[in-house]
Each structure stands twice: as C-alpha cells, then as structure tokens.
C-alpha positions in Angstrom: -32.3 -32.6 -4.6 -29.0 -33.7 -4.5 -26.5 -31.3 -5.2 -22.6 -32.1 -6.8 -19.9 -29.9 -7.2 -18.0 -30.5 -10.6 -14.6 -29.4 -11.7 -15.2 -28.3 -14.7 -12.1 -25.4 -14.9 -13.5 -23.6 -11.8 -16.0 -25.2 -9.8 -19.5 -25.7 -10.9 -22.9 -26.5 -9.2 -24.4 -29.1 -10.5 -27.9 -29.8 -9.0 -29.7 -33.7 -10.1 -33.1 -34.5 -7.9 -33.3 -37.5 -8.2 -36.9 -37.4 -6.8 -37.8 -35.6 -9.6 -39.9 -36.7 -12.4 -37.8 -35.1 -14.8 -35.6 -37.5 -16.4 -31.5 -37.3 -15.2 -30.6 -36.6 -18.3 -32.5 -33.4 -18.9 -31.7 -31.8 -15.5 -28.2 -32.5 -16.8 -28.6 -31.0 -19.8 -30.3 -28.0 -18.7 -27.9 -27.6 -15.5 -25.5 -27.4 -18.2 -27.4 -25.1 -20.7 -27.8 -22.5 -18.0 -24.4 -22.5 -17.0 -23.1 -21.8 -20.5 -25.8 -19.0 -20.9 -25.2 -17.4 -17.8 -21.7 -17.0 -18.6 -20.1 -19.7 -15.5 -19.1 -21.2 -18.9 -17.1 -19.4 -20.9 -16.3 -19.6 -24.2 -13.7 -22.1 -25.5 -14.0 -23.7 -21.7 -12.8 -27.0 -21.4 -15.5 -29.7 -20.1 -14.6 -32.7 -17.8 -14.6 -36.0 -20.1 -17.7 -37.9 -19.9 -15.9 -40.7 -17.8 -14.9 -38.4 -15.5 -18.6 -36.5 -15.0 -20.4 -39.6 -14.6 -18.6 -40.5 -12.2 -18.5 -37.3 -10.4 -22.6 -37.5 -10.9 -22.8 -40.8 -9.9 -24.5 -41.5 -13.1 -24.4 -43.6 -16.6 -21.3 -42.5 -19.0 -24.2 -42.8 -21.7 -26.6 -40.6 -20.4 -23.4 -38.0 -20.0 -22.5 -39.1 -23.8 -26.1 -38.4 -25.0 -26.4 -34.9 -22.8 -22.9 -33.7 -24.8 -24.4 -35.1 -28.0 -27.6 -33.0 -27.4 -26.0 -30.1 -26.3 -23.5 -30.2 -29.2 -26.8 -30.6 -31.5 -28.1 -27.4 -30.3 -24.7 -25.1 -30.7 -23.9 -25.3 -27.4 -20.9 -27.8 -27.3 -18.3 -28.6 -29.9 -16.2 -31.7 -29.6 -13.1 -32.5 -31.1 -10.4 -35.4 -31.3 -7.8 -35.0 -28.9 -9.1 -31.9 -27.7 -12.1 -32.9 -25.6 -15.5 -31.5 -25.2 -15.6 -27.1 -25.3 -18.2 -25.0 -24.6 -18.7 -23.6 -28.4 -17.8 -19.8 -29.3 -20.6 -16.9 -29.2 -22.7 -19.2 -26.8 -21.3 -18.3 -23.2 -23.9 -15.4 -21.8 -26.3 -15.3 -24.8 -28.9 -14.6 -22.1 -26.6 -12.4 -19.6 -28.0 -8.9 -19.0 -26.1 -6.8 -21.3 -23.7 -4.1 -20.1 -25.1 -0.9 -22.0 -22.2 0.6 -24.8 -20.9 3.8 -23.6 -20.1 6.7 -26.0 -16.2 6.9 -26.2 -16.4 10.6 -26.1 -17.5 9.7 -22.4 -14.8 7.3 -21.9 -12.0 8.9 -19.4 -8.3 9.0 -20.5 -6.0 6.4 -19.7 -4.0 7.7 -17.4 0.1 7.1 -19.0 1.1 9.0 -15.8 0.5 9.0 -12.4 2.4 11.0 -9.6 0.7 9.5 -6.9 2.8 10.0 -3.9 4.5 7.0 -1.4 5.3 4.7 -4.5 8.7 3.4 -4.6 10.7 2.6 -8.0 9.0 -1.1 -7.7 10.7 -2.4 -11.0 14.3 -1.3 -9.2 13.3 -4.0 -6.6 16.5 -6.1 -5.6 15.4 -9.2 -6.9 18.0 -11.0 -6.9 19.6 -10.3 -4.0 16.2 -10.9 -2.2 15.9 -14.0 -3.5 19.4 -15.0 -2.9 18.3 -13.5 0.8 15.4 -15.7 1.3 17.7 -19.0 0.1 19.9 -18.4 2.5 17.3 -17.9 5.2 15.6 -21.2 3.8 18.6 -22.9 4.2 19.6 -22.6 8.0 15.8 -22.2 9.0 14.8 -25.0 11.6 11.2 -26.4 12.1 10.6 -23.5 14.8 10.5 -21.1 12.2 7.5 -22.7 10.4 5.5 -22.3 13.8 3.6 -18.9 14.3 5.5 -15.9 15.6 6.2 -15.3 19.8 7.5 -12.0 21.3 8.3 -9.3 19.4 10.1 -10.5 16.3 12.9 -12.2 15.1 15.7 -11.4 17.4 18.1 -11.6 14.5 16.1 -8.6 12.8 15.3 -6.9 16.0 19.0 -6.5 16.5 20.4 -5.5 12.9 17.3 -3.0 12.7 18.4 -1.3 15.9 22.2 -1.4 14.8 21.0 0.0 11.4 18.8 2.7 13.4 22.0 3.8 15.6 24.4 3.6 12.5 22.2 5.6 10.7 19.1 7.7 11.7 21.8 8.4 15.1 19.4 6.2 17.2 20.0 4.7 21.0 17.5 1.5 20.4 18.9 -1.9 21.3 17.5 -5.1 20.2 15.2 -5.6 23.3 13.5 -2.3 22.5 12.4 -3.2 19.0 8.8 -5.0 17.7 8.6 -6.6 14.2 5.2 -5.9 11.9 3.7 -6.3 9.2 4.7 -2.6 8.3 3.8 0.8 8.7 0.3 0.7 8.9 0.0 -2.6 11.3 2.5 -0.5 13.8 0.8 2.3 13.9 -3.0 0.5 14.5 -0.6 -1.2 17.5 0.0 2.5 18.9 -3.1 3.9 18.6 -4.5 0.9 20.4 -2.5 1.0 23.0 -2.4 4.5 23.3 -6.9 4.1 23.6 -6.1 1.4 26.1 -3.8 3.5 28.4 -6.2 5.9 28.4 -5.3 8.6 25.9 -8.7 10.1 24.2 -7.1 11.8 21.5 -4.0 12.2 19.0 -2.8 15.3 17.2 -2.1 14.9 13.5 0.0 17.3 11.1 -2.6 19.0 8.7 -2.0 18.7 6.1 -0.6 14.9 6.8 -0.9 11.4 5.8 -3.8 10.5 4.3 -6.1 8.1 6.6 -4.5 8.5 9.9 -7.2 10.6 11.4 -9.7 7.5 10.4 -7.3 4.7 11.7 -6.8 7.0 15.0 -10.7 7.3 15.6 -11.4 3.5 14.6 -8.8 2.9 17.4 -10.8 4.9 20.2 -9.2 8.3 19.6 -10.7 11.6 18.7 -7.9 13.4 16.1 -6.9 16.9 16.2 -5.8 18.7 13.5 -2.8 20.3 14.4 -1.3 22.9 11.2 2.2 22.6 9.9 4.1 25.7 8.2 7.1 26.5 6.6 9.2 24.9 10.1 6.8 21.6 10.9 4.3 21.2 12.8 3.1 24.1 14.8 4.0 23.0 18.5 2.5 26.3 20.1 -0.5 25.0 18.5 -0.3 21.4 19.8 0.3 22.6 22.9 -2.7 24.5 22.9 -4.5 20.9 21.6 -4.9 19.5 24.9 -3.6 16.4 23.4 -0.8 14.2 25.1 0.3 12.1 22.1 1.3 13.6 18.3 2.1 11.4 14.9 5.0 13.9 12.8 6.9 13.0 10.1 9.9 15.1 11.0 12.6 13.9 8.5 10.5 14.6 5.2 7.0 16.0 6.1 3.9 14.6 4.0 2.8 16.0 1.9 4.8 19.3 2.4 8.1 18.6 2.4 9.7 20.3 5.1 11.9 19.4 7.3 11.4 19.7 11.2 13.7 22.4 12.0 15.8 22.0 15.1 14.1 24.8 17.1 10.8 22.7 16.7 12.6 19.4 17.4 13.7 21.0 20.9 10.3 22.6 21.4 8.3 18.9 20.7 10.9 17.2 22.8 10.3 20.0 25.6 6.2 19.5 25.4 6.3 16.0 25.8 8.2 16.2 28.8 6.3 19.1 30.1 2.3 17.1 29.4 4.1 13.5 30.0 3.3 12.6 26.6 4.5 10.5 23.8 5.5 11.8 19.9 4.8 8.8 17.3 8.2 9.6 14.8 6.7 8.3 11.1 10.6 8.2 10.2 10.2 7.7 6.4 12.0 9.0 3.6 15.2 10.1 5.9 17.3 7.8 3.7 16.8 9.7 0.5 18.4 13.1 1.3 19.9 15.1 -1.5 21.6 18.3 0.0 23.0 17.3 3.2 23.2 13.9 5.5 19.8 13.7 6.8 18.5 14.5 10.3 19.0 12.2 13.0 16.2 10.4 14.2 13.8 12.3 17.3 13.9 8.7 18.9 17.9 9.3 19.3 17.2 12.7 21.1 14.6 11.1 23.6 14.2 7.4 23.3 11.9 7.7 27.0 9.7 9.7 25.2 9.3 8.7 21.2 8.0 5.8 19.3 9.9 5.8 16.0 8.0 3.7 13.2 9.9 2.5 10.2 9.2 0.1 7.4 10.9 -0.9 4.1 7.3 0.2 1.5 9.5 3.2 0.4 13.4 1.7 0.5 12.6 -1.7 -1.0 8.8 -2.3 -2.1 5.0 -2.2 -0.5 4.7 -5.5 -1.1 7.9 -6.9 1.7 5.0 -6.0 4.2 7.9 -5.6 7.1 8.1 -2.7 9.5 9.3 -2.1 12.7 8.9 -0.2 16.4 11.2 1.2 18.4 9.7 2.0 21.7 10.4 3.5 25.1 10.7 0.2 28.0 7.2 0.8 29.3 5.2 0.3 26.3 7.2 -2.9 25.2 5.0 -5.1 26.7 1.6 -3.3 25.7 2.5 -2.8 22.4 3.4 -6.8 22.1 0.2 -7.7 23.4 -1.5 -5.8 21.2 0.5 -7.1 18.3 -0.2 -10.8 19.8 -4.3 -9.9 19.8 -4.2 -8.6 16.2 -1.8 -10.8 14.2 0.2 -14.1 14.5 3.1 -11.8 13.4 5.8 -11.6 10.7 6.9 -14.6 8.4 10.0 -16.1 9.5 11.8 -16.4 6.5 10.8 -12.9 5.1 12.1 -11.7 8.6 15.6 -13.5 8.7 15.9 -12.8 4.7 15.9 -9.2 5.6 18.4 -9.3 8.5 20.5 -11.0 6.0 20.2 -8.5 3.5 20.9 -5.8 5.7 23.9 -7.5 7.6 25.5 -8.4 3.7 25.7 -4.6 2.6 23.1 -5.9 0.0 20.6 -3.4 1.2 22.7 -0.7 1.8 24.0 -1.1 -1.7 20.3 -0.7 -3.0 19.5 2.9 -1.0 23.1 4.1 -3.2 21.5 3.0 -6.3 18.2 4.2 -5.6 19.1 7.5 -4.3 21.0 8.2 -7.5 18.0 7.2 -9.6 15.7 9.3 -7.7 18.2 12.4 -7.8 17.8 11.7 -11.4 14.1 12.2 -11.4 14.2 15.1 -9.4 16.1 16.7 -11.5 14.4 15.8 -14.4 11.4 17.5 -12.5 12.9 20.9 -11.6 14.5 21.2 -15.1 10.7 20.0 -16.8 9.1 22.5 -14.6 11.6 25.5 -14.9 11.4 25.6 -18.5 7.8 24.7 -19.2 6.5 26.3 -16.0 8.8 29.2 -15.4 7.7 31.4 -12.0 5.6 27.7 -10.7 7.7 27.3 -6.8 8.8 23.8 -6.1 9.4 22.4 -2.3 10.2 19.7 -0.5 12.9 18.8 -3.0 15.7 18.0 0.0 14.8 14.7 0.5 12.3 12.0 -0.5 10.3 11.2 -3.6 8.1 13.5 -3.8 7.7 17.6 -4.2 5.0 20.4 -3.5 4.1 22.4 -6.4 2.7 25.6 -5.1 -0.4 26.9 -7.4 -1.4 30.2 -8.4 -5.2 30.9 -7.0 -6.6 29.8 -10.0 -7.7 27.5 -11.6 -8.4 25.6 -8.5 -7.0 22.1 -7.2 -9.8 20.3 -8.2 -10.3 21.9 -11.5 -6.6 21.7 -12.2 -6.9 17.5 -11.3 -9.4 16.9 -13.6 -8.4 19.1 -16.7 -4.9 17.4 -16.6 -6.5 13.5 -16.2 -8.8 14.2 -19.0 -5.2 14.3 -21.1 -3.6 10.9 -19.1 -1.6 12.1 -16.7 -3.0 11.8 -13.0 -1.6 14.7 -10.1 -3.1 15.2 -6.8 -4.5 18.2 -5.0 -3.2 19.5 -1.7 -6.8 19.2 0.1 -6.5 15.4 -0.6 -3.8 15.1 2.6 -6.2 17.8 5.0 -7.1 16.0 8.5 -10.4 15.2 9.9 -11.4 18.6 12.1 -9.4 20.7 10.2 -10.5 24.2 9.7 -9.2 27.3 7.4 -6.7 27.2 4.7 -3.1 26.0 5.5 0.2 27.6 5.1 0.9 25.8 1.5 -2.6 25.8 -0.2 -3.3 25.5 -3.6 -0.6 22.7 -4.2 -0.2 20.0 -5.8 1.9 16.7 -4.3 4.1 15.4 -7.2 5.4 12.0 -6.4 8.1 10.6 -8.6 9.2 7.5 -7.0 7.7 5.3 -9.7 7.7 7.6 -12.4 10.7 7.3 -15.2 12.4 10.4 -16.4 10.4 10.2 -20.1 7.0 10.4 -18.1 8.2 13.2 -15.7 8.8 15.3 -18.7 5.5 14.1 -20.7 3.4 15.0 -17.3 5.1 18.2 -16.3 4.2 19.8 -20.2 0.7 18.8 -20.0 0.5 20.2 -16.7 2.2 23.3 -17.6 -0.7 23.5 -20.7 -3.4 23.6 -18.3 -1.5 26.1 -15.9 -1.1 28.5 -18.9 -4.5 28.3 -19.9 
C-alpha cells in the first residue's frame, strides 16, 4: 500500500493501495469520506486544490475532480467559486462516538476567583521593558550567543545577580559563586541530585511546606523528612533530631504559613549546619515584597559556606521567563555545574542578557516598586473585607509576600469548606494540601486556608471573600 501525507490543513494520512483491485478513485473517496466522518477533517475546513492533491498523490487531476464531485453530491463537500472545496457543515464526525450530555445541574460552577498561591500579577508584567531589553540583547549578540551554553551561564548575568543579591538581600556572593538555571525547580533538582551523588540519603523539608518538593527529593534518590514549622519558623530542635544533614527552608516568608524565621532560629539553624557539617538550602522567595519594614537579609550572607541560595524571577516578573539562579559555596560549584550540564543545555542566551540589562538599567527595581504598591493594595482589601464580613477570623502571614493564611474554626472542615466555596465559583486551598510526605499529626496552624492574592485584583478579592464569609457563617 502506498501511503502519503497530504497537506489538508493539519497533515492527513491518505492511503492508496495501487495493488488493490479497488479502483484508485474509489479508494480516494473512501479515505476522504472516512476522514470527514471521523472528524479528522472538520466542518468548513478547506481541502487542497484538485491540481495540488493530484500532484501529491501522483494521480490524474481528473480523478481528484471526480472524487470531489462525488462527495459533493453525497453532501460531504461544498464547492464555491473563489473559495475552493470545503467540508460541508454538519458532516464532520457524524459517525464519531457521541459524548453523553451532562445534566447542567451536575456541571461544576466556573471558577471566577482563584486564590492560588505563588502566581504574580501576570497582567502587570513589564512587557515594554522586557521587549526593550530583548532588543538591546539581540543587537549586541554575536554568533556565539546562538550556540549551546557552556559553564554556569552568562558571565554578565551572574555578576549582575550576585551584585543584586549583595545590594538587596545582604548576601556575600560574587559572580563566580552563581549558576544560572531554568527557574527555581530546575535549580532545586540540581541541588537534590548533587546531594544524592555526594552521599546524602535524606533531606529535611518544612511541614507544611511548598508542594511537590518531597516528590522531587524522592525522584533524586533522597528520602524526605518532615520537620514541623511553628510561629518562629522551622523547628531546629526537631531538625537536629531528624538525623538529616541538609534542609530546605523558606525563611523570608515561609510557604505556606507566612511566618518569618526568627533571629534566634536563624542563629540556631546555622549552628546546626556547622555542627553536623550540613547544608541549608534557602528558597529566597517573596523577600522583595515586605510591607512593615525592610526585608530580613538572606541566610547566605550569614553563612556563605553553609548555605545554597536559590532564587528566580518567577514571582518578581513572571513564571514564563524561566530564569533562576543558585549561589553556592565554592566546593559545590563544580558538581552543581556538572549536574546542570547533564540535565540541560542551559538558559537561552538572549534572555540571560536581557535580564541582566533589565536589572542594570533600573527598570527591574522600578517594576518591583510598582508591584509592591499593587500587592499592598490587594493585601489591604483582603484585610478590610475579612474584617467586615468575617470578624474574628485570624489572618496571618501578611507582613510580606502575596499570600496569607486564614485560620479556621474547627468546623466546617477544610475540605468541606473548599468544596462548598468552589461550588459558588471561588477556588480556595486548604493547608492540608501543603503537608510534606511522611508528616504525622496536626500542624501548629491547622485548620487553615492559603489565600494567594498576587493574581487576583481588588474587586475579585472582595467578591471571593464575601462568598467565603457566607460559607463560614452557615
């Protein structure tokens, strides 16, 4: 059987068997008819001209014209001067299995307000500034920029990010301490892989903590150990008792509780790392958005030989930029760079240069100042609406970042409340969603809801809070 790909809109497989006793014209009609019935050709879709299809199938044009005429007579095709031959309305997928109709009463309500954690205001992405930076990067790029990345990333961007970290986060890293990665998760996978190859068999994770980090650790060959979080941050005594020699923490604005690692816990954590010859993996997110005072400095500046700082622009710019970085002790730079080399071909060169230019030009800082005002206004709307419609409900974690923790009464349960509100078009998320694998017993914060307001404007916050309050009061 001779099988040819024919360019009918999306590629379509036409099978013609020249050794078959069935005439070629009938085979072509059958193939086209079957494609229409199966839905591979949709209503209104344009077919190739008879000359084009004849050339592709290596048959006579007259045979294609006859086939088109026959299918038009059967009602499968329509022809119009200047419009070509198209699939007739109401013929496509006529024999395809029908999806059973669903009773509208069982159809879930469309989500109008989604308080998802960790998403910045995507509408506020500084597109004009980013286009400016990309244009400048392209103008200065040589042919080498179009090849595979070598080493730890753009020297320019590494220097800019290390300088930014020193200036804004009180760090001590230099350009040679930085490795550019494809976002935070890529960086975390590199660190987990490096730890596993270095002989670590466990890693401690905050409980509750960021979602899926336990799964990432397991995939890298590490056993995750849940360490509880309380009002001062990660419990260092429980960490010491766990036997782990590496821990991942979110000290600036703990995910998802919103607490800030206290000064005493910071000192205790570094002392623990020194005592066990361990490592602290610092997820340094949300630090730029502090509303009550200056952000707390990075742990990396406190103990650069014991801390790997991981950062990205996913929450300051947008997740789609997919650029992150590691700031690591010198002894880990080579194995981390090797891990990066084996898992990716690096970060797009023009994007790296563009981000460096965005920061160097001051446009990045200007964007952060604007976003801080936007998030502060949304935070205030959340506080005001809850105070009016759900007085007495405690809201934590509002000093920084773009999410807060709503402490709930014992009833209704987190799940019941989440389901009840979702039925009215508002999506909220229970704290149980953030429990670390292997965690046992309740947390110091349960029950609660995690309310992200980064990508929810003030009017939607007001609407969502009123639905939430009504559910709490029934």
